[in-house]
NUMILO-195373 format. One line per 4 residues: for each residue x negated, y, z negated of N, C-alpha, C. Coordinates in steps of 0.05 Angstrom, whole numbers, plus 5000, padded with zeros to 4 digits. Layout:
X,Y,Z,X,Y,Z,X,Y,Z | ...
//
This chain:
6494,4681,6954,6478,4696,6973,6449,4692,6966 | 6436,4675,6981,6408,4669,6975,6390,4688,6991 | 6371,4699,6977,6351,4716,6991,6331,4700,7005 | 6312,4713,7019,6292,4698,7034,6275,4681,7017
6267,4691,6993,6250,4674,6975,6266,4650,6964 | 6290,4654,6956,6306,4633,6946,6312,4612,6968 | 6317,4622,6992,6323,4604,7014,6298,4588,7021 | 6275,4601,7021,6250,4586,7027,6245,4565,7006
6249,4572,6981,6245,4553,6959,6263,4529,6961 | 6289,4534,6968,6308,4512,6971,6299,4494,6995 | 6289,4507,7016,6279,4491,7039,6256,4473,7031 | 6238,4483,7014,6215,4467,7005,6225,4444,6988
6245,4449,6971,6256,4427,6955,6268,4405,6973 | 6283,4414,6993,6295,4395,7012,6273,4378,7026 | 6252,4392,7034,6230,4378,7047,6217,4357,7029 | 6213,4365,7004,6201,4346,6985,6220,4323,6979
6246,4328,6979,6266,4307,6975,6264,4287,6998 | 6264,4297,7022,6262,4279,7046,6237,4262,7045 | 6214,4276,7039,6189,4261,7038,6189,4241,7016 | 6199,4248,6993,6200,4230,6970,6217,4206,6975
6240,4210,6987,6258,4188,6993,6245,4169,7014 | 6232,4181,7034,6218,4165,7054,6196,4148,7042 | 6180,4159,7024,6159,4144,7011,6171,4122,6993 | 6192,4129,6978,6206,4109,6962,6215,4086,6979
6227,4092,7002,6238,4071,7019,6216,4052,7029 | 6194,4064,7038,6171,4048,7048,6160,4031,7026 | 6155,4042,7002,6144,4027,6980,6163,4005,6971 | 6189,4012,6969,6209,3992,6961,6210,3969,6981
6208,3975,7006,6209,3954,7027,6184,3936,7024 | 6161,3949,7020,6136,3933,7017,6137,3916,6992 | 6145,3928,6970,6146,3912,6945,6167,3890,6946 | 6189,3895,6960,6210,3875,6963,6200,3850,6977
6184,3855,6998,6173,3832,7013,6150,3819,6997 | 6134,3836,6984,6111,3825,6969,6119,3807,6946 | 6139,3816,6931,6149,3800,6908,6171,3781,6916 | 6177,3780,6941,6198,3762,6952,6225,3766,6937
6233,3791,6934,6258,3797,6921,6281,3788,6939 | 6304,3783,6927,6327,3774,6942,6337,3797,6961 | 6351,3789,6981,6361,3808,7000,6381,3828,6987 | 6394,3819,6966,6413,3837,6952,6398,3860,6939
6375,3854,6927,6359,3875,6914,6347,3894,6935 | 6338,3882,6957,6327,3899,6979,6348,3917,6991 | 6373,3906,6994,6395,3922,7004,6402,3945,6985 | 6399,3939,6959,6405,3960,6939,6385,3983,6942
6359,3976,6946,6339,3997,6951,6345,4013,6976 | 6354,3999,6997,6362,4012,7021,6385,4031,7017 | 6404,4023,7001,6427,4041,6995,6419,4065,6979 | 6400,4061,6960,6389,4084,6945,6376,4104,6965
6360,4094,6983,6347,4111,7003,6368,4125,7020 | 6388,4111,7029,6409,4122,7045,6423,4145,7030 | 6428,4140,7005,6441,4161,6988,6423,4186,6986 | 6397,4182,6984,6379,4204,6983,6378,4220,7008
6379,4206,7031,6379,4220,7057,6406,4235,7061 | 6428,4223,7052,6454,4237,7054,6454,4262,7037 | 6442,4260,7013,6440,4283,6996,6424,4305,7009 | 6402,4298,7023,6386,4317,7037,6402,4331,7059
6418,4315,7074,6434,4327,7095,6454,4347,7084 | 6466,4340,7061,6486,4358,7049,6471,4383,7040 | 6448,4381,7028,6433,4405,7020,6425,4422,7043 | 6417,4409,7066,6410,4425,7090,6434,4440,7100
6458,4427,7099,6482,4441,7108,6488,4465,7090 | 6486,4461,7064,6490,4483,7045,6471,4506,7050 | 6446,4499,7055,6426,4520,7060,6433,4535,7086 | 6441,4520,7106,6448,4533,7132,6472,4551,7128
6492,4542,7113,6516,4559,7108,6509,4584,7092 | 6491,4582,7073,6482,4605,7057,6468,4625,7075 | 6452,4615,7093,6438,4633,7112,6457,4647,7131 | 6478,4632,7139,6498,4645,7157,6513,4667,7143
6520,4663,7118,6535,4684,7103,6517,4708,7096 | 6490,4703,7094,6471,4725,7089,6469,4744,7113 | 6472,4733,7137,6470,4749,7161,6494,4768,7164 | 6517,4759,7154,6540,4776,7155,6561,4768,7174
//
């Protein structure tokens, strides 16, 4: 049962996760082309970013469920 402060804090963490993964993905894509890394390495970075976004979706779902149970 998350209170309003705890819920807001978790929302901020989720927002920072999404922003961080987005920045990582952009930088990894840029560095991959700049250093001419193989497509396998670039795909690995893409999979890392995808895993980060999936984690964010799971955390958003958990936050939503916690808010639903707080309402009653």
